[in-house]
C-alpha positions, -999 to 999 in steps of 0.1 A, spaced: 615 287 852 630 255 840 614 235 812 614 199 814 623 181 782 597 156 776 598 126 750 569 107 737 566 74 753 565 52 722 566 15 726 552 -2 696 563 -32 674 552 -49 643 568 -83 638 563 -109 612 574 -146 616 563 -183 620 552 -201 652 579 -223 665 554 -245 684 518 -249 688 497 -222 708 495 -225 745 459 -215 756 453 -210 794 427 -190 812 431 -165 840 412 -173 874 384 -149 863 381 -167 831 399 -146 806 416 -164 777 453 -158 773 476 -175 745 513 -177 744 527 -178 709 564 -184 703 575 -165 672 607 -170 650 618 -141 628 646 -134 604 668 -105 597 688 -105 565 720 -82 564 752 -76 546 786 -79 563 819 -77 545 801 -81 510 785 -114 521 747 -118 529 740 -130 565 708 -142 580 700 -141 616 671 -158 634 657 -144 666 629 -156 690 603 -140 711 572 -149 729 539 -133 722 509 -129 746 475 -127 731 443 -119 752 407 -125 749 387 -141 719 418 -136 696 437 -159 721 412 -187 715 411 -181 677 450 -183 677 448 -218 695 420 -230 672 436 -218 638 473 -215 643 500 -243 646 535 -247 646 549 -232 613 519 -207 609 530 -174 595 516 -144 612 521 -107 617 519 -94 653 512 -58 663 518 -49 700 541 -36 725 573 -49 744 569 -59 779 595 -71 804 585 -88 837 603 -105 863 596 -136 886 614 -160 909 617 -196 897 615 -227 917 650 -222 928 643 -186 941 665 -174 912 653 -140 897 643 -143 861 633 -117 835 612 -122 805 607 -99 775 577 -106 754 554 -88 731 519 -82 744 496 -81 713 471 -56 701 465 -75 669 476 -109 653 469 -113 616 469 -147 602 488 -151 570 473 -184 559 437 -186 548 419 -207 573 385 -221 566 359 -221 594 329 -245 592 297 -232 601 265 -248 611 253 -245 575 284 -262 564 296 -234 540 331 -226 549 339 -189 557 373 -173 560 386 -166 594 374 -132 608 399 -104 614 395 -92 651 416 -66 667 422 -67 705 418 -32 717 421 -17 752 383 -16 751 376 -54 748 405 -64 770 392 -64 808 410 -39 827 410 -62 857 437 -83 841 471 -79 856 506 -95 854 499 -118 880 470 -133 861 493 -144 831 494 -182 837 528 -187 821 
C-alpha cells in the first residue's frame, strides 16, 4: 500500500504598510460591500555591508462591513496591518489579453491610527475592531462578484 505524502495547505499572510491611495468601495450585484486597498510595504536588508530598502506593492480586497469601515476611516497614507491569504485570479482585458492579478483577500484589517467616530450623543468613540470571518462573509460571493 503506497502512502501518499501530504503537506498542509497553508496560505496565510500578515503584512503592514501604508495605503497608496484612497479606498475604492463598490458593491456586488447582491449588495455585498467590497473594498480595494492598495498597500505599499518595505523590506530592509543588508547587501555587501550596505543597508538596502526595497518597496513592494499589493492590492488587498476587504469584504462586508469592514470594507465600508475602511472606506470611511482610511485614506491615502493610512498605516494598516492586513491579515489574510494570497489569491491569484485571471481575466481578459478589453483587448482580449489574458491578465493575472495577485492580491490579498483579507480576514482582518487593523487600523493603526486612532480614528474618532462621532455618535448621535456627540461623544467620540474609538473605531471598533471588527474581524471578517468566514461566518460573516456571505458564501454566495464568488470571483465573478468582485467589481474590480
